[in-house]
N, C-alpha and C positions, 0 to 999 in steps of 0.2 A: 707630384713625387714627395710630397710632405715638405717640400722646402718653402722657406719665406717667399711670399709674393710682393714685391715693392710696387708701388703705383696702383694699388687697389684701392678703391673709395669705399669707406666705411660710412654707412648712414644710420643712424640711430632715430628712430620715431617714437619719442616716450608719449604714453597716454595723458599725463600730466602736462599742464601749462608751465613755462618758465622761459627764462632767456639766458643764452650762454654768455659768458664772460668775454669770450672773443667772437665777435660777429663773422660771418663769412664775408670774403673779400666781394666787393662790387665793382672793383677794377683789377685787371691782371694784363700783363704783358706776356706774350709767347713769341720768342725769337726764333727765327729760322736761321741757323747757323750750322755750317759743315753737314750740310744736307739732313738736318734733323730738326725737329720741333723741340725748343727747350723753353719750359720744361716739358717733358714727355705727356704729362698729365696735369691738368689745373682744374681746380674746384673753385667755383664761384656761387654766389647767390642768384636768385632770379631778378633779372633786369640788369645785370652786370654788363659792363662794357670791357671787351677784351680786345686789347691792341696787338696786331699781329705785325712784326717787323722783320723785314729781309736784310739780314746783316751779310749774306753771301754775295759774291761779285757777280754772280749769274742770277737770272730771273727765277722765281718760284711762284707757284699758285698758292693759295690757301683755300682748300676746298673743305668745306664743312658739311658733313653727310649724318643722317639719322643711323645709329646701328640697327642692322638688318635690312637696311635698304640696299638695292642693288647699286653699284658704282655708276655715277653719273645720273641717278634718280633726279627727279625735277624738285624734289622736297629740299634739296640743299641749296647752299650759296658757295659761290667762289669768286675769288677776286685774283688778278695776276700782279703781282709785286716785282717791280723792275730791280735788277741787281744793284748792290751798292757801289756807287763810284767814288774814287778816292777824292777825299776833300768834301764831299757832299753828304748830307743826312741819309740814314737809310730809308727807304721807301716803307710805308705802313699803311695799315688799314683797320679800321675798328668796327667790331660787330657786337649788337646788343644780344645778349643771351637771355631770351624770354620764355623757353619752354622748361619746364623742371623735370628733373628724373631721369631715369635711363633713356625714355623716348627723347628727352631734350639733350642728351648727351650728344656732343659733336664729335664724330671720328674725323680727325685732321688728316689730310693728304694733300699731294702736289700731283697734278696732272703730268709735269714735266719729270719729276723723280718719283717714280712709284713706290720706292721702298721708304719714302718719308712717312710716318705715321706718329699720330698723337691722339690726345683727346681732351675735350673740356667737359667736365661733368657739371651740370646745372642743378645744384643742391636744391632739394625740396624740404630739407630740415637743416635748421642752423646747427645742428649735432652732426655734421660731415666733414670728415678729414681723410687725407690720404694715407697710405700707408707708407712707412719710410724704407730704407734699404733692407732692415731686418724684417719687413713685413709686419710691422706693428703700428697700431694707430692708437692714439692717447687721446681720449675725450673726457672733459672735466665738466662739472656743474649740470650734469644730466639730471632732470628732475626724479626724484625716487618714485617708485611704482612700476607699473607695468611698462614695457618698451619692447620694441622689436628692432632687430639688427638686420640690415641688409648689406650685400657686399656686391660692388659692381667691378668689373675689370673689363677693358677693351678686347682681351683675347678670351673672355670667358667663353666657353662653348654652351653650356645650358646656364639659364638663370636659376639660381637656387632659392629655395623658399627662405623666408625671413626666420631668424632665430628668435624665438619668444624668450624674454628674460625679465627679472624683477630687479629693477636697480635699486640698490641699498646705499646708505651713507657712505659705507666703507669701500675702499678700492677692491675691484673685481677684475677677474680676466675671463674673456671669451674666445674660444679658438673657432675658425671658420674654414673649412676645406673647399677649395674652389676647383673647378674643371677648366683649365686655362692652357692653351697653346701658345705660349709667348713668343713673339718675334724678338730676335736678338738686335739690340741696338748697336750700332759700329760707331 
């Protein structure tokens, strides 16, 4: 509807070599709290270790599935995390995220609470960021020259073709229209 899309992942794939000022995270923590994954979307580099922690007083699962795969498909992973007991540390599990790109993106769910959802995007480019609440992603230090921009969102209906751009030394703006059917987070 032309509105900003928060939690979209913007990936810039420059033709030229270079290194970003801020490398991708190689560790992250995703908390299960109030029957939600927080943050809802996490961006990490290939090989990153992601710790899932259950801070709710009831049990949750962490179910990682590949986008497009049927629920319960055998290519995913899952673990049950016991609810947090008063005075005891929260239970947690660590997963290594080793498959890059949208294929490697892990859609998060809980077998017990089906409305819980989230995503971990395993970035194939060090110039990968998540949009903020205004739908804006700021990328710096992208090498000059030809590049393509891809955008991924967990509620994306159809994958869009990458936008071809020519990166210059001056700041520039690119707009991308997604077809998403977002789920409301409560």
